[in-house]
N, C-alpha and C positions, 0 to 999 in steps of 0.2 A: 257826297251826302251817303245816310245810312239809312235806308229804308226798309221797303217790306224784302227786297233782296239780300240783306245783311245774314250774316251767318249768325248773329241774336237776333233776328227778328222771332223766332220761335219761342227763344226763351223770354222775351220782352213782351210778348201777347199772354203766355202763360203767368206771367209775374201781375199784370195788369187784371187777369181776369181773377187772382187770390182775393184781389181787394174788393170782389163784388158784392160778396156775401159772407156768413162766417166769420170767424175768428181763428186767426195760423200764428203761430209760434215761428219767428224768424231768427234764429239762434246765430251766434257772432264767432266764426273763427278768424285766427289770428295770424295764420299762413296755410300753403296746400295741405299740409299732414292734417292738420284738425279739421278744415273744410272739405277735406275727402271722406275722412271718417263720419264728420255730421250728414256727409250726404248719403251714405250706406245706411242711415239711421231713420230713412223714412221723410225728413223734413222736404219741404215743396220750394225753397227760397233759402238763401243765407243771406246776411250781412255782414261788411266790414267793420272792425272796429279800432277806433284809433288809438287808444289806449293798449289795446292788446296788441295791436303790430307796434305800437313805438316800444314797448316794455321788451318784446323779443329782438331790438334792438338796441338795448341798454339805452335807452330815453324814455322822458317823463312823457304823458299824455299831451300832446301837441309839440313834441318834439321834430315831428319829421316833418320835412318840406314838400314841395310841391311831388318833386322828381321821386322821391324815394314813397311817397303815397301813393301815386300813380302805379309805380311799380309792384307796390305790395296789392293793390287791388287788383291788377291785370294776373297778378301770381295768384289769388283766389278764384277770378272770372274763370280762368283756364284750366282749375286743377279740378274741376267738375261741370256736368252740365246743368246743373241749377241756374236760375235766376239771382244774381246778386245786385243787390242795394249797397250802395256805396257810401259810407261816413267820410262825409268829403269836408269836415269843419265847416269854418266860413266861406269857403270857395276860392280859398289861396288869392288873395287879390286887394289891393289897396282900394282899388275904383272898381265900380260896376264894369267897364270894358274889361278890366283884368281876371274879374272873377267870368267872365263870358268865356275868355279865353281857355281857362282854366277847364271851365266846365265842358265846353268843346272837348278838351284832351281826355276826359275822363268820360266822357261817352264812348271814345273811340278805343277804349279797353274793353268795352263790351257790358257793361252793365246795364241792369234794367232797370234801376232808378239811382236818386242820388241825394244827400242832403243838402241843405245850406243851413248854417244855424246862424244866430245873431248874435254872439259872443264875440268880443274881441279879442281876448286873451290878454287885456291891458287891466291891471288889478284897479286904476286910477278911473276907468270908465269902461267897465265890464260887458255894457251892453249898447252896439250901433244905436244912434237914433232910427223911431221908427222910419222916418222918411228914409234913411242912408238904407235900412235894412230891407225895404219893399224896393228900391232902386238894384240892390244886388239880387235881390230873388227874379227880379222881373230880367235881369240881364240873364239869369241861368236859364229862365223858361225860353228866352228869345233865342240862345244858344242851342239849347235842347231844338226847338222849331227849327231852325236853321239847318239843323243836322240832317233833318229828316227822320232821326230817331223815335220810336214811342218809348223814351226814357221817362219814368213818373218823376215828378220833383216833389220832393218833400220840403216842406217848410218849418224850421225847429225854432221855439221860442224857448230861451235859454233862462228865464225870468228865474227858478227854482233854486238853479244850479250856481248863480252869479248873486245871491244875496240880495234881489229887489227886496223893496221894503213889503209891496204887496204883489208877491209872484203872481196869484191866480188872477186877481184883475188885469194885470199888466200882459200876463199871458192869453187872454181871452181875447184882449183888444189887439194884440200883435197877429194871433194867428185867423182873425176874420179879415184882417189886412192884407195878409199872406195867401188866403184862400183867392181875396180877390187879385193879388197881384201874379195868380197863376200857378198856384202850389196846388198838386194832385192828394197828397197826402199831408196830415198836419200832426208835429210831435210835439209835446212839451213834458221833456225830460223833467224827473225828481216829483210825478205828482205821485201820492201816498195812500189816499183816501177814494172811498167810494164816491163820495159827494165831489170831489175835484173832477175825477175822469169823469163823472155824470156833465159835469158843468162844460168841460172841455168839449166832450161830445156833441153838445147842444148847440156849441157856439162855432163848430167845425163844419156844421153843414153845410150841406152834404158830403163834404169830403171824409174819407177813412180818416181813422185817428190812430196812431202808433203810439203804443203804452210801453215805456222801460222798465222793466223789472229787473234791478242787478242785485238784490237784495230780496228778503220776504217782505211782501206787504200786507201779509193776510187776507190776500185773493186769489182764487184759483182762475185758471185760463178758462173755465165756466161762467164763474161770476162776471170776469173780465167781459167776456162774451155778450154777456146778459144785459152789461151797461151801454152797449152798444160799439165796444173798442173792437176794429177788424185784424189787429195786426199786433202783436207784441216779442218784442227785441229784448236781449239781455247783455248789450254792451261790451264790459270785458270783463262780465263776471266768471264766464270758463276759464278765461285766464289767469284770472284772480284766482280762482280754484288751483289751478295747476300749479300756479308761483308758490300759494300756500303751500301745496303738497311736499314742493322742491325744498322751501324754506325749513320745514319741519323736519324733513329728512336730514340736510344740511348740518342743524342744528344737534342732532342725535349723532352723526357722523363726526362732529366735530368735538362733540365731548366723547368720541370713541366708541360707541355704540355701534358695531356694524351691523345688529339686527335691523336698524333702520332698511337697509337694502331688500330686506323681505316683502315690504310693500309695492316690488317692481312689479309691473308688467314684464311679463316674459318675452324676450327680443324675438324668440320663433313666432309668438302670435301676431305681434307687428309686424314682422315679414313677410308672414302669411297673409295679414289683412291688407298690406300697401302691395304686394303683390298680384292680388285680384284686380281684374281689367273688366268688369261688367258693367 
């Protein structure tokens, strides 16, 4: 059992409290170094990113198996003292029972929250049927409850990212069902307008809503807060920014321009930063 005596209990309590009011940014590191850097910038919690972690391992988003995903999550959890929300894909199971087993393992890494999405990863049928998605989310809820851990469960509706013909209406239908199935937080990646966000916040009530901003959508943190959003995550955006810097520098180096190296951060600064143990 993983109850109040757990070494992770204080982090989990702090994470839950963050969702009670206001709106906070939940940045997404992809390894221990990026987690430690973000923790030093004043953020109150972190979230893993399946895409950023996969790219760091030479894989596409969705290319990591359960064991490698758990290892990546645990690396980030142990890198700082901040609560961590795990991007746990569709739960890594072909059945609700398998999802429950995987979620139990994820809880054991020390996470304060974890998300279960309804995308299948199969282009021929990109979304689980709603009944299947509900069963999988309930299995995750039951596994968390059985662990005794106060881990927040995030229900994700992937309609905008999977080409659904009416993504907003289907998302609203699904998040209401996920709320009733035991989700603590609701999340619809792909929202891009204030009207869409307002509709999701209204349908989610009283659950907090997470909005993904991995590219500019013309709304500030203050504006998202005014719409009722509780938390904002940025997915693989920071990892993608880092990869863009690398690809641009490599392109110049390939063309013989060694001045591309002038953009580097001094190694001594990085050594000093990572040597700090405050």
